[in-house]
C-alpha positions as CSV (number, residue, x, y, z in Angstrom):
1,M,-91.6,28.4,-35.3
2,T,-90.9,32.0,-36.6
3,P,-87.6,33.7,-35.7
4,F,-89.2,35.6,-33.0
5,D,-91.0,32.8,-31.0
6,A,-89.7,32.4,-27.6
7,K,-87.6,29.4,-27.0
8,S,-86.9,27.7,-23.4
9,P,-83.2,27.2,-22.6
10,S,-83.7,23.4,-22.8
11,E,-84.7,23.6,-26.5
12,S,-81.3,25.0,-27.4
13,A,-79.1,23.3,-24.8
14,T,-76.0,21.8,-26.2
15,T,-73.6,19.2,-25.2
16,L,-70.2,18.7,-26.9
17,A,-67.5,15.9,-25.8
18,Q,-64.0,15.3,-26.8
19,V,-61.0,13.3,-25.7
20,M,-58.0,15.8,-25.2
21,F,-54.7,14.3,-26.6
22,P,-51.2,15.4,-26.3
23,E,-51.2,17.9,-29.1
24,H,-53.7,19.9,-26.9
25,A,-51.2,20.1,-24.2
26,N,-49.2,23.0,-22.8
27,V,-45.8,22.9,-21.4
28,F,-47.0,21.4,-18.1
29,Q,-48.6,18.4,-20.0
30,T,-52.2,19.6,-19.1
31,V,-54.5,20.8,-21.6
32,H,-53.9,24.3,-22.9
33,G,-56.5,26.8,-21.5
34,G,-57.0,28.2,-25.0
35,E,-58.0,24.8,-26.1
36,L,-60.6,24.6,-23.5
37,L,-62.1,28.0,-24.3
38,K,-62.2,27.1,-28.0
39,M,-64.2,23.9,-27.1
40,M,-66.3,25.9,-24.7
41,D,-67.0,28.8,-27.4
42,T,-68.0,26.0,-30.0
43,A,-70.4,24.5,-27.6
44,A,-71.9,27.9,-26.6
45,G,-72.0,29.1,-30.1
46,V,-74.0,26.2,-31.3
47,C,-76.4,26.7,-28.4
48,A,-76.8,30.5,-29.4
49,S,-77.3,29.7,-33.0
50,R,-79.9,26.9,-32.2
51,H,-81.8,29.5,-30.0
52,Q,-81.4,32.3,-32.5
53,G,-82.3,30.0,-35.5
54,G,-79.4,31.5,-37.5
55,P,-75.9,32.5,-37.5
56,V,-74.1,34.2,-34.3
57,N,-71.0,35.8,-33.7
58,T,-69.1,35.7,-30.3
59,K,-69.1,39.1,-28.7
60,A,-67.6,38.7,-25.4
61,L,-66.6,36.2,-22.7
62,G,-67.1,36.8,-18.9
63,G,-66.6,35.2,-15.5
64,I,-64.2,32.5,-17.0
65,V,-63.0,30.3,-14.1
66,F,-60.5,27.5,-14.3
67,H,-61.3,25.3,-11.5
68,A,-58.8,22.5,-12.1
69,P,-56.1,21.7,-14.4
70,V,-57.3,19.2,-17.1
71,P,-54.8,16.2,-17.7
72,I,-54.3,15.0,-21.3
73,N,-56.1,11.9,-22.5
74,C,-59.2,12.7,-20.4
75,L,-62.8,13.3,-21.7
76,C,-64.0,16.9,-21.5
77,T,-67.7,17.4,-21.8
78,C,-69.1,21.0,-22.4
79,K,-72.6,21.7,-21.6
80,A,-74.1,25.0,-22.6
81,H,-77.5,26.7,-22.1
82,I,-79.0,30.0,-22.6
83,T,-79.3,32.1,-19.4
84,Y,-80.2,35.6,-20.6
85,I,-81.3,37.6,-23.5
86,A,-81.1,41.4,-24.0
87,E,-82.1,43.2,-27.0
88,K,-79.4,41.8,-29.2
89,V,-77.3,39.9,-26.7
90,I,-77.6,36.2,-26.1
91,E,-75.9,35.1,-22.8
92,V,-74.8,31.4,-22.7
93,Y,-73.5,29.6,-19.5
94,T,-71.0,27.0,-20.2
95,E,-69.5,24.4,-17.9
96,L,-66.7,22.0,-18.9
97,S,-66.4,18.7,-17.0
98,V,-63.3,16.4,-17.0
99,E,-63.6,12.7,-16.9
100,N,-60.9,10.0,-16.4
101,T,-61.7,6.3,-16.3
102,S,-59.9,6.0,-12.9
103,W,-61.9,8.8,-11.3
104,E,-65.3,7.8,-9.6
105,K,-67.1,10.9,-11.1
106,P,-66.4,13.8,-13.4
107,V,-64.5,17.0,-12.1
108,L,-65.5,20.6,-12.9
109,G,-62.8,21.9,-15.1
110,V,-63.8,25.4,-16.5
111,T,-67.1,27.5,-16.2
112,G,-67.9,30.9,-17.9
113,Y,-70.4,33.1,-19.8
114,F,-70.2,33.5,-23.6
115,Y,-72.1,36.5,-25.3
116,Y,-73.2,36.3,-28.8
117,V,-75.1,38.6,-31.3
118,G,-77.5,37.1,-34.0
119,I,-76.3,38.1,-37.6
120,D,-78.1,39.1,-40.6
121,V,-75.6,37.6,-43.1
122,T,-76.9,39.8,-46.0
123,A,-76.8,43.3,-44.2
124,Q,-73.8,42.1,-42.1
125,K,-75.3,43.5,-39.0
126,A,-76.5,42.4,-35.5
127,V,-80.2,41.6,-35.3
128,A,-82.6,41.3,-32.4
129,A,-82.2,38.1,-30.2
130,R,-85.0,35.6,-30.1
131,P,-86.8,36.0,-26.7
132,L,-86.3,33.4,-24.0
133,K,-89.2,31.4,-22.4
134,V,-88.4,31.2,-18.9
135,T,-90.5,28.4,-17.2
136,T,-88.9,27.3,-14.0
137,S,-87.8,29.3,-10.9
138,E,-84.1,28.2,-11.6
139,E,-84.3,29.8,-15.2
140,A,-86.0,32.9,-13.7
141,A,-83.1,33.4,-11.2
142,A,-80.6,32.8,-13.9
143,F,-82.2,35.3,-16.1
144,E,-82.3,37.9,-13.4
145,A,-78.6,37.3,-12.6
146,G,-77.8,37.6,-16.3
147,K,-79.5,41.0,-16.4
148,H,-77.5,42.0,-13.5
149,R,-74.2,40.8,-15.0
150,L,-74.8,42.5,-18.3
151,E,-75.6,45.8,-16.5
152,Q,-72.4,45.5,-14.6
153,N,-70.4,44.8,-17.9
154,L,-71.8,47.8,-19.5
155,Q,-71.0,50.1,-16.7
156,L,-67.3,48.8,-16.8
157,A,-67.3,49.4,-20.6
158,K,-68.2,53.0,-20.0
159,A,-65.5,53.6,-17.4
């Protein structure tokens, strides 16, 4: 596969899991939001790097929503997949769920979008993003929504 062959979201999808311990806690004895964002950025960064086939840098975050407090000693699982590609921008949707052995099923903890650019390490500059191969109606809808999100963000940046 050459660097510019399109890849589907499933080819670079990433899952990262970690038990959150007391050293991750805030003053309320729940997991500090920064710890959760760090975990999400790691999962999304691996996903973007897999898609790009090389190093990436975090450019921006968007639409971060904390749905529920995350208790310490719970298992957090981050799932990340590519939703949109622009010329040099890779958008990754990341969802963090929380699981405790006493709960029947995991609970949604945090969701958000992470934006990356591929980097040419030698030239120290952003490079074109690898195209996204959209194969399902869900992927097509996510791609169109991503295009709209990026357009809105660019308008906000100009204001």
